[in-house]
N, C-alpha and C positions, 0 to 999 in steps of 0.2 A: 936414158930417157926414152919413155915409151909415149907415142901419140895415140890418143882415142877420140875418133870423130863420131858424132852422134846428132841426131835431130833435137832430142830433148834430153838435157842432163838434170837428174834428180838427185840432190845431195841431202842424205838422211834417210833412214829406212825404218822409222817408226810408223805409228799409225798414219800421219799425214803423208808421209813419203810413198808408202806402200799404195795408199789410195790414189795419190797423184799418178803414181807409175801405172796403174791399171787403167786409170781413165785416159792417160796419155797414148797407151798403146791401143785402146779401143777406138780412139779418135784418129789416130794416125797408124792404121793397121800395118803398112808396109814400111814405116818409118823404124829408125833405129832409136830405141829408148834405153838409156843407160842409168842405172840405179846404182849409186855409190854410198857405201856404209862404212864409218869410221871403225866399227867393231863387226862382230859376226851378226848377219842378219837373223833376226829372231832370238838373239841371245844378248843384245846390248840395246841400249835407249831406254827410255822411259815406258813405252807401251809394252814392251816385252817383259819389263820387269816390275812395274809398279803393283802396289797391293794396298788395300785400305779395309776398313771395317766393312763397308758394303759399297763397292766402287760403282759410280752412277754414270750412265749415258742419258743425257738430257734430250728428251724428245716430246714433241707434241703430236699426238696421234689423234685420229678421228673421234675417238671416246675419251681423250683426256681432259680432265677438268679445265675450265668450266663447261666444256661441251660446245657444240655448234661449229658451223663452217669456218667461223673467224676466230676460233680459240688460239690459233697460232699468234694472233695479234697481242694477246695477253702475255705470252712467251716474248715477243719482241720487246714489249714495254718493261717486262721484268729484266731483261738483258740491259735495256738503255738506263732504266732507274737504277737497279742494283749497281750498274757500272758508275754511277755518280755523275751522269751526263757528260761524260768525258771520253766517250767511244762514238764511232760514227752510226747514227741511226739507221742509215741504209744498210749496214753490214749487219746489224741486228736484226733487220727484217729478213735478210738472206738466211741467217741461222735458223730463224724461227720457221720460215716457210718451207727450208730444205730438210728440216729435222725428220719428218716423216719418211721422205724418201731415202735418207741416209740410215734410219733404222731399218727399214724394209730391205734394203740391199743387205746389211749385215745379217739380218734374220734370214734371208735368202742363202747367204753363204754358209748358214750354219751355226752361228754365235748362239749359244744355249741360254738365251734370255729367260728368265723366270716368268712362267705364265699361269694365270688361273685355270680353273677348271672349265671355264667358258671359253678359252683359248686366248682371251685378252691378256696383254702383258701387264705383270704386276708392277705397278709404279708408286713411288713415295716421294714425299716432300724433302727437298734439300736446302741447303743454306740459302736463305734470302727469297725463296719462292713462296708464293701463296698457294700454288696448286702442286698437286702430285704428278711429276713428269719424269722422275727418275727411273729408268729401266736398268736392270742389273742382272748379272749372272751370279754374283756373290763376291767375294773378296778380289776375284781375279778377272773381273770385266775387261779390263785393258788387255790382258794377255790373251784371253779368248779372241778379241777383236784382231789382234796381232796374227794369231794363229790361223783364223779364217781367211785373212788377206794374203798371207804367205801361201796358204794352199791354193787359192785363186791364181797367184802370180806363178806358181810352179807349172802351171798348164799353158803359159804364155810365152811367146818368143822376145825375150827381153835379156839384156846383158846385165848381170849383177856382179858388182866388184865389192868385195870385202876388205876389211883391214887396211883401208886407204883413207888418209885424213886429207880433206881438201883444204888448202891452207890460204888460198886467195882466189878471188874472182878476177878475170882478166876482162878489162873494159877498153872499148875503142869508141872514140868520139861519142860517149855518153851511152853507149849500149854494151851490155855484158856479152861477150862473145865466147867465154868458156872459163876454165878454171885450171888451177894448178894443184896437184896432190902428191903425197908422199905415201909411197907403199910402205907399211909399217911391218910387214913380215920378211921382207928382203934386207940383207946386210949390205954394206959397202957405202960408197959416197952418195951424198944427196943426189948428185946427177944421175946415178945409176937407178936410184929409187923414185925418180921423178916422173909423174904421170901428167902429161899435157892433154886436157880435155877441150876440144873444139866443139862448140854446140851452137845451135840456131837460137835456142831459149834454154834457160836454166831456172830450176825451181830449188828454193832453199826450204828444207824440212828438217833443220838441224836441233831443233827443240831449245831448251832453256840453258841457263848458265849456273846451275846449281853450284859448281866449283868455285864461283867467285866468292863463296861464303864458307865459313868454317864448319857449319852443321847444316845439312840438308838432307832430303830424301831422294836426291837424284843419283844415278850411276855416276861414277868418277869421270867418264868420258864426256860428260855434259859440260862444256866449257864455253858455251856461247860462241861458238865459231861463226855460226851464221850472222849473229849480230855484228861481230867485229869485221868479218869480211865485207858485209854490205856497207858498214860505216866506211871502211877504208876506200871502198870503190866509189863512194859518194851518194849512196842511198839514204833516204830519209828513215830515221827511226822515231817511235812515239811511245809515250807512257812507260818509259823504263824506271820510273819511280815507284810504280805499283806492282809489288811483289806479294803474292800470297805467302803468309807465315802462319804456322800454327804448332801447336804442341805434338811432337811425334816421339816415338821410341828411337833412341840412338842406337840401340843394338839391331833392331829389326827394321827400322825406318817405317813402321806401320803408323800411320796418322791416328792418334788417339782421340777419336771423336765419338759421335753417336753413344752407343751403349756403355763404352768405357768411361765416358764422363756421366752418363745417366745413372751409373751405379754409385755415384758420388764417393770416389776415394779420397784419401788424405793427399793434400799437396805438401810433401816434407823435403827438407834438405838432407845431406849426407849424414847429419846427426839425428835424424828421425824427428826433427822439429817442424811442426806446421808453421808456415811462413806468410801466408797470404795476408793475414790479418794487419801486419805491420806496414804494408804498402797500400792498403785500401783506407777508404774514408772512415773516419772515427765513428761516423754515424751508422756504419754497417754493423749489424749483429751476426752472430754465428749462424742464426736461421737465414739472414739475407746471403751470407757467404755460401752456404749449402745450396740454395736456390740457384745461386750463380754458377756453381760447378755444373749443377744439372743442366742449365740452360746452355752451358758451353757445349754440350753434346750436339746441339742443334745449330750453333754458329762457330764452327771449329776455326776458321781463319781469323786473325786479328782483323777488327774493323772499327773504325770510329763510330759507325752507326749502330754497332752492338755492344751494350753495356759490358758484355763479357771480356772486351779488350782489357778491362781492369786485371784480369788473370794473367793475360800475356805480358802485360807490362810488370806485374809483381814478379812473375818468373825471370824476365830479363834482368830486372834490378837485383834479385837475389844471386843470379849468376854472375853479374859484373861484381859483386861482393866477394866472388870467388868460391861460390857454392855450387854443388851439383843438385839436381831436381829430380824427385822420384814421385810416382804415383804409388801410394800404399793401399793395398786391398785387404790387409789383415785386420784393421781397426777403423772404426768410423770416425770422421772429423768431430772436432769438438762440438759437443751439444747437438749432435746430429739426432733427428727423429724423421722417420718417413712421414709421420703425420703433420711434420711442420713444412713439407714442401707444398707449394702452391697447388691447388686443386688441379689446374690445368696440367701440371707436371705429373701429379699422380695419376690422372687419367692417361697420360701418354704412355707412362711406365706401364700400367696395367695393359694397355693396347699391344705391348711388345713382349708380354710374358709368353715364354715358349715351354718352360718346365716349372709349372707352379710350385710354390713353397708356402709355408704358413706365414701369417702376418708377423708372428714373433721372431721366425727366423729371418725374415726381411729386414727386421731391424737390427740384426747382429752385426753384420759385417758388409763391406762393398762387395767382397768376394761372393757372399750369399746372393746379393742382388745381381751380381753380373751372371751367376749361374742360372738365375731364374730368366733373365731376358736375353742373354747371348752366351750359351754355354760353349758354342763353337769358337768364340774369341779366346777362351781360355785354353781349348786344345790346340788352336793355332799357335798360340804364344808358346805353349810347352814345346811344340814341334820345332820352333824356331829359337829355343834356347832360354825362355823365361817361364819358370814354373810358378804361377800365382798360387796354386794349391799348397806349396811348400812354403809359402810366405814370402817368396822372392818379389821385390818391387819392380816397377818398370821405369827405368832411367829416361827421362824426357827432357827436351829442350825445345824452344821456339826454332822450328826448322823451316828453312825455305822450301817451298812446296810448288809454286807455279809462277812463271813470269807472265804478267797480264800484257805487257807492251812488247814491242819488237819491231821487225821491219814493216814500215808503214804500207799498207795494202790498200786497194780500192776493191770495187765490186768483182773484178775479174781475177783477183788474187794478185793483180800486178803490183809490183813495187814503183817508185819513182824513177828507177833507171830502166831504160827500155830493155826488152829481152829478159828481165829478171822477175820472177814470181816468188811468193813465200806463202806458206801454209803450216798450220799447227802452232805450236808455242814459239816458233820462231817468227810469227807474223804479229804484227800490232795494228790497233784501230778496231778490231772487231769486239775486243773486251775493253772495259773501262777500268776504274779503280777496283772494282770487285766483279765476279760473275756468279750466276747461279751454279751451285754444285752440280758437276756433270756436264757443264758445257765445254769443257776442255776437250773431252772425248769427241763430243759432237762437233765442235770446231774443227778438229783434224780431219774429220770425214767430209764435212761440208766444203770447206775450202781446199782441202786436199783433191777432191773431185773437181772443183772449179779450176783451180790452178792447172791440174793436169790437162783438163780439156782446153782451157785457153792458150796454154804454153804450146800445145800440139797443133791447135789451128793457127796460131801465129807461125809456128815452124813451117807449115805448109807453104806459106807465102815469102819466106826468107830464105836467103843463101847463107852458107855458112862461111864465116869469115876466117881465113888462114891466120893462125897465131905465129907470128915470127919469131925466130931464134933469139933476136935482139930483144923482144918483149920478155921471153923466158928469162934471158940472162939479167935483165933489169930487175925481175922479182928476186932472183937468186941473190943478186948483189944486196938488194935490201936485207934479205934474211941474214945474210953473212955480215952486214954492217951492224945489225942488231945484236949479233952474237958477241956481246962483251958486257962486262959488269958482274952483277951477282949471279950465282948458280940460280938456275930455274927454279929448283926445289926450294930455295930460300925466298925467292921472291913471291912464289905462289903462296907460301904460308903467310908472308906479310899482306898480301892482298886479301886473303881470307880473314885475317885478324882485323883488317881496317873496315871491310865491308860489314863484318859481324858485330863490330863495335859501334860503327857510326851509321850504318844504313839498314839496321835490323828493325826491331820494335820501337825503340826510343831514339828519335832523330832530332838533333838540335842544330842550329846555324854554327855554333862553335865547333861542335864535333864533325860536321860535314866539312867545314874549312880545313880542319886538321886532316881528315881523311883525304881531301883533294891534294893537300900538300904532300901527303906521303907518297900517294900514288904518282904524282908528277915528278917527284924525286926518284922514285923507283925507275920510271921510264927513262929519265935522264941518265940515270947510271947504267941502265942496259940489263938485258937478260942473257945469260951465258948458258949455252947448252952443256948439261952435266951427266951424269951417269944414266938419267932417266931418258936420254935421247933427244933427236931434233924435233919429234912430233911434240913431246912433252914441253919443250921450250917455246915452239910456236903457239901451242894452247895457252901457255902462260902469258905470252904477248897478247893473245886475244882477250885474256882475263883483264889485263891492264886496260885495254880499251873499254871492255864492258863495265869495269868498276868505276872508271871516271864518269862514263855515261850515267851510271846510276847516281853516284854522288852528286853530279852537277844537276840532274834533274831534280833530285831531293831537295837541294838547296834553293833552287828557283821556285819551288812550289811552297811558299811561305804561309801554308795553312794546312789543316788536317783533312783527309778524305780517304775513305777506305782503308787500306792497310798502311797508308802514309800517315803516321802519327808525328806531327811536327811539335815539339816542345819548345817552350821559351827557355827553359833550364832543365837539366837532367833530373834535378831534384824535385820538380813539380810533380804534383799528384795527377794532374789532367794535361792532355795535350791542348794545343791552341784549337779553337773551334774550326768548323768549315767556314769558308767564305763564300757561301752559294747565294745567289747564282753568279756573283761576279768572277768566280774562278772555275766557271763551266768551260774551261778551255784545257787543251793537252799541249804538252810541250814536245815539240819536234826537234830531233837532233840531226846535225849534219855536218859531214866533214867538208869544209870549204878551204881548199888551198892549204891543208894541213892544220887548219884550227877547227876546233870543235865549237860549233855555233848552235845555240839554243834558243829557239823562239816559241812565243805562245800562238797558238791558232784556235779557232772556233770549229768545234766538230761539226760534222753533217747532223742535222736534227732529225728526230724521228717525226714522220709527217702525217700521222694519223693518231686518233684517239679511240680506243676500244670503248664500247658500251659498258657501264658498270650495271 
């Protein structure tokens, strides 16, 4: 066992964790800041590995539409409105007001944002927004942000510990006083690999929980550790039913949005048969379906508020029937004609042309159209093992992409437990049911900075509480007590199957009840350490907690809102409607004496109205 004492402990080294570490050190220059990563810093986590068609960093700048000194208010209203009025309005205001400073900091660090000839940043419109706020470097915007933050940290006096899984938070009288970790590189007993972190304040920046589901775009180490640790310690979590899901490449984990949809490919199963029509309303013509596919490019994640959710539902139901799903770019969808697209879609297509082709060639195949509006995507896919030019299709599925909820925070990034802060995807309350595209990267920088500053400021006034050996032994005893039952590998597969079947695109009360029953049965049976090791088993325990929170939050919200599509029956064509404004509430989850308690609360409202 090794003890590490510090002023501020930061768990997680993605974009939010790195930004928190920088700000904590700059606030507490003579303090000891410890940054712990479960994997290799800069080589693991979402920020270091994520890639998409054109990855966005959402920011309101002085010249951003619609212009004027109060243009950030439109951004705040978008966050709150697109979030379905189930986020905290004051957090939306913080995100919007601090966006310019967050962008300028990254720009100063050298993130290569695309700029126009006049020096202004090139911005575009993303999902749900009315104005162009999305800044970008290309498909690797997140990676570039991570690289710039790492370069900054390399010049700072900070302790960085890699390949250490933080397994539990330690709290004393309602205050988090440290954490227990497992060194994943060393061999031997758990006691020898144990790391005991004593800290004045702690920041969770552990990201989401993609591994709770069978198909996702997350790195495998994203197992919701922060959610589960905070829950077990007694912190409040919020909005766990709201998870962004959208079609993505299974092989490359590339989100298939934007031009990949605006090329209007065929949606086919493994037999090459188009299937959308059989799950859509009979009144929809082929022309309607092709327009819907084009529109999907601008509304990638599933959402009740976007009619393109019909595509997500169709995909999910086809997969439940045992089929695989592909995007085929070799042949036009049934009865396709470019001239049949709505005029607004034709106009949008033409604005995106990069390598013009003739109108006759544009009519020929989706590949021709994709080569006209985004030839780089074809090259990128080939580099990553999918050759569209040779006729290879893209296998896709509705993939888990972002957790909107998490550890409930307030304006200082502080959780409900004293001494605990959260930032990035680990945190909840700043996003609602949906979010503007690009707000995830923004969120990590804004609340990463705030959490780092506030945690360091609090640490100045606090004394470190010594963690006793008896406390450590108590946690070890809990770990070993849980080391029984099914092998961790088997349990994880069952968790993923349950979440994918019952808490993905189509959610029903009957299915969610069955999912909860299975998860509780798995918990009762126990998780046994197998050949994957102790960390894998502890992660799997975390996934049990996370899956149960998700399922119970889903079944509590008996309406549809954002990505939460609640159906009366699985066979139904449409989900239940939103019960707005009656259900403008979020669901708070808390561990109370070992019981998972869920309660409805009214979010903080947005307290201004911008002038239209």
